[in-house]
C-alpha positions in Angstrom: -38.7 -72.5 -26.2 -42.1 -71.2 -27.3 -41.8 -67.8 -29.0 -44.4 -66.3 -26.6 -42.0 -67.1 -23.6 -38.9 -65.5 -25.2 -39.3 -62.3 -23.2 -39.2 -64.3 -19.9 -36.2 -66.5 -20.9 -34.0 -66.7 -17.7 -31.0 -65.6 -19.7 -32.9 -62.3 -20.3 -34.3 -62.0 -16.8 -30.8 -62.4 -15.3 -29.5 -59.4 -17.2 -32.7 -57.3 -16.9 -33.4 -57.5 -13.2 -31.3 -56.7 -10.1 -33.5 -57.7 -7.2 -32.6 -56.9 -3.6 -34.4 -58.2 -0.6 -35.1 -56.0 2.4 -36.6 -56.7 5.8 -39.4 -54.5 7.2 -37.9 -52.2 9.8 -39.2 -52.5 13.3 -39.0 -48.8 14.0 -40.9 -47.2 11.2 -42.2 -43.7 11.8 -46.0 -43.4 12.4 -46.6 -41.8 9.0 -44.9 -44.7 7.1 -47.2 -47.7 6.5 -46.3 -51.2 5.3 -48.1 -52.4 2.2 -48.8 -56.1 1.6 -50.9 -57.1 -1.3 -51.7 -60.7 -2.1 -52.3 -60.4 -5.9 -52.8 -64.1 -6.3 -52.4 -67.3 -4.2 -48.6 -67.4 -4.6 -47.5 -63.8 -4.9 -47.3 -61.1 -2.2 -46.3 -57.6 -3.4 -44.9 -55.3 -0.7 -44.2 -51.6 -0.5 -44.6 -48.6 1.7 -47.0 -45.7 2.0 -45.6 -42.3 3.1 -48.5 -40.3 4.6 -48.4 -36.6 4.8 -52.1 -35.7 5.0 -55.1 -38.0 4.3 -56.8 -35.2 2.4 -54.0 -34.9 -0.2 -53.8 -36.8 -3.5 -51.6 -39.9 -3.6 -48.9 -40.9 -6.1 -48.5 -44.7 -6.6 -44.9 -45.1 -7.8 -43.2 -48.1 -9.4 -39.5 -47.7 -8.9 -36.4 -48.3 -11.0 -34.5 -51.5 -11.5 -31.7 -51.2 -8.9 -34.1 -49.7 -6.2 -36.4 -50.8 -3.5 -39.4 -49.1 -2.1 -37.9 -48.6 1.4 -35.2 -46.3 0.0 -37.7 -43.7 -1.0 -37.8 -42.4 2.6 -34.6 -40.6 1.6 -36.6 -38.6 -1.0 -39.9 -38.3 0.7 -39.6 -34.6 1.6 -39.2 -33.7 -2.1 -42.5 -35.4 -2.8 -44.2 -34.0 0.3 -43.3 -30.5 -0.9 -45.4 -31.2 -4.0 -48.5 -31.7 -1.8 -48.9 -35.5 -2.2 -48.8 -38.7 -0.3 -46.4 -41.3 -1.8 -46.9 -45.0 -2.2 -44.0 -47.1 -3.6 -44.6 -50.7 -4.7 -41.8 -53.2 -5.2 -41.6 -55.8 -8.0 -41.6 -59.5 -7.4 -38.4 -60.5 -5.6 -37.6 -56.9 -4.5 -38.0 -55.6 -0.9 -40.2 -58.0 1.0 -42.2 -59.1 -2.1 -42.2 -62.8 -2.9 -41.5 -64.6 -6.1 -39.0 -63.9 -8.9 -39.3 -61.1 -11.4 -39.9 -61.6 -15.1 -40.6 -59.0 -17.7 -44.2 -60.3 -18.2 -44.8 -60.2 -14.4 -44.2 -56.5 -14.5 -47.2 -56.3 -16.8 -49.4 -59.0 -15.2 -48.9 -57.7 -11.6 -49.4 -54.0 -12.3 -53.2 -53.8 -12.5 -53.8 -56.2 -9.6 -51.4 -54.1 -7.5 -53.3 -50.9 -8.5 -56.7 -52.5 -7.6 -55.5 -53.7 -4.2 -53.9 -50.4 -3.5 -57.1 -48.5 -4.5 -59.1 -50.8 -2.1 -56.5 -50.1 0.6 -56.9 -46.3 0.1 -60.7 -46.6 0.4 -60.5 -48.7 3.5 -58.2 -46.2 5.2 -60.3 -43.2 4.3 -57.7 -41.4 2.2 -58.6 -38.9 -0.5 -59.7 -40.6 -3.7 -57.2 -38.7 -6.0 -54.6 -41.1 -7.5 -51.7 -40.6 -9.8 -49.6 -43.4 -11.3 -45.8 -42.9 -11.7 -43.3 -45.2 -13.4 -39.6 -44.5 -13.0 -37.2 -46.3 -15.3 -38.2 -50.0 -15.4 -41.4 -49.1 -13.5 -42.6 -47.4 -16.7 -43.7 -50.9 -17.7 -46.2 -51.0 -14.8 -47.4 -47.4 -15.4 -47.9 -48.2 -19.1 -50.0 -51.3 -18.3 -52.2 -49.5 -15.7 -52.6 -46.5 -18.0 -53.7 -48.7 -20.9 -56.8 -49.7 -18.9 -57.6 -46.1 -18.1 -59.0 -46.7 -14.6 -61.6 -44.1 -13.8 -60.0 -43.2 -10.5 -56.6 -42.4 -12.0 -56.2 -38.6 -12.5 -52.9 -38.8 -14.5 -49.8 -40.8 -15.4 -46.2 -39.7 -14.9 -43.2 -41.3 -16.7 -39.8 -40.5 -15.3 -36.6 -41.8 -17.0 -38.8 -44.4 -18.7 -38.6 -46.2 -22.0 -41.1 -46.5 -24.9 -39.7 -49.4 -26.9 -39.0 -52.8 -25.4 -37.0 -53.7 -28.4 -34.7 -50.6 -27.9 -34.3 -51.4 -24.2 -33.5 -55.0 -24.7 -31.0 -54.5 -27.6 -29.4 -51.2 -26.6 -29.3 -51.3 -22.8 -29.2 -55.1 -22.0 -27.4 -56.2 -25.2 -30.0 -58.9 -25.8 -30.1 -60.2 -29.4 -33.7 -60.2 -30.6 -34.2 -62.5 -33.7 -36.0 -60.9 -36.5 -38.9 -63.3 -36.2 -39.3 -62.2 -32.6 -39.6 -58.4 -33.2 -43.3 -58.4 -33.9 -44.1 -60.9 -31.1 -42.3 -58.8 -28.4 -44.1 -55.7 -29.6 -47.2 -56.6 -27.7 -45.0 -56.4 -24.5 -43.8 -52.9 -25.4 -44.7 -49.8 -23.5 -45.6 -47.8 -26.6 -48.2 -50.4 -27.6 -50.0 -49.7 -24.3 -49.4 -46.0 -24.3 -51.4 -45.7 -27.6 -54.5 -46.6 -25.5 -54.1 -43.8 -22.9 -57.0 -41.5 -22.2 -55.4 -39.8 -19.2 -53.3 -36.6 -18.9 -49.6 -37.7 -19.0 -46.4 -36.0 -17.9 -43.0 -37.2 -19.1 -39.8 -36.2 -17.3 -36.3 -37.2 -18.6 -32.7 -36.1 -18.3 -30.8 -35.1 -21.4 -27.7 -36.8 -20.1 -29.3 -40.2 -19.3 -27.0 -42.8 -20.8 -29.0 -45.7 -19.3 -32.3 -44.9 -20.9 -31.6 -42.2 -23.5 -33.9 -39.2 -23.8 -35.0 -40.4 -27.2 -37.1 -42.9 -25.3 -39.1 -40.1 -23.7 -39.9 -38.9 -27.3 -41.1 -42.5 -28.1 -43.5 -42.2 -25.2 -44.6 -38.8 -26.1 -45.2 -39.7 -29.8 -47.1 -42.8 -28.8 -49.6 -40.9 -26.7 -52.9 -40.0 -28.5 -52.9 -36.4 -29.8 -56.2 -35.6 -28.1 -55.0 -36.1 -24.5 -53.1 -33.5 -22.5 -49.4 -34.5 -22.7 -46.3 -32.7 -21.7 -42.6 -33.6 -22.1 -40.0 -32.1 -19.7 -36.4 -32.6 -20.7 -34.0 -31.7 -17.8 -30.8 -30.3 -19.3 -27.8 -32.1 -17.8 -29.7 -34.6 -15.7 -28.7 -38.3 -15.8 -30.6 -41.4 -14.9 -29.6 -41.7 -11.3 -29.1 -38.1 -10.3 -32.3 -36.6 -11.7 -33.9 -36.0 -8.3 -31.0 -33.6 -7.5 -32.4 -31.3 -10.2 -35.1 -30.4 -7.7 -36.6 -27.3 -9.3 -36.5 -28.6 -12.8 -38.1 -31.9 -11.7 -40.5 -31.1 -9.0 -41.9 -27.8 -10.3 -43.6 -29.4 -13.3 -44.4 -32.5 -11.2 -46.2 -30.3 -8.6 -48.0 -28.3 -11.4 -49.3 -31.5 -12.9 -50.6 -32.7 -9.6 -52.2 -29.4 -8.9 -53.9 -29.2 -12.3 -55.5 -32.7 -12.1 -56.0 -33.5 -8.5 
């Protein structure tokens, strides 16, 4: 195997990804729009747009590993209370997206999804005020988009994300990384991309996150350039999958960040 393809070894993908397919419901509420983006000839990326008001800013969220975009209807009121519309994009092989996920596809799909979504926002006449959010594994997508510093992005939000791909692979997924691969996989690492950020960035993480430890939030924070506005919120007692239940601790700084930069 070529060293460059190590990160996409099926033995790695099989332990990193937990894709679930979902069908598009036939009885969607009128404020919930289906997203379908053909990012190349072979791949369709799906998701959902939860519309509160076309004059509000929008958060484009890339979800966590065991999640699908459709499930965010359970949490939409929490986001609506922050004065935003919410778009959630699935990865390849998740929801009604086509293809099979690989680590590199998280990176290569991210900017095309953003560009197609921006085009969709414009075509539908929604407010041109966009934020990018990456939760957990979705932090890979947020890092890639943020590294290009699109002019229409107002800010980036990391939640329960990771900074080091080496740490994630070795600690969480127990993948053995040969010494001669460490430098090669660094180009795929979030912190490598985060060093290029020029946008305000908010980082939210739980202190009791045993899946992606809070030390990864510090990796993200320290990788960000000193000259940008960056803020780290550690939520005492919150874990990886119950962090939304800490509503005040999570959504107050979230709302403040949106209000400041919208």
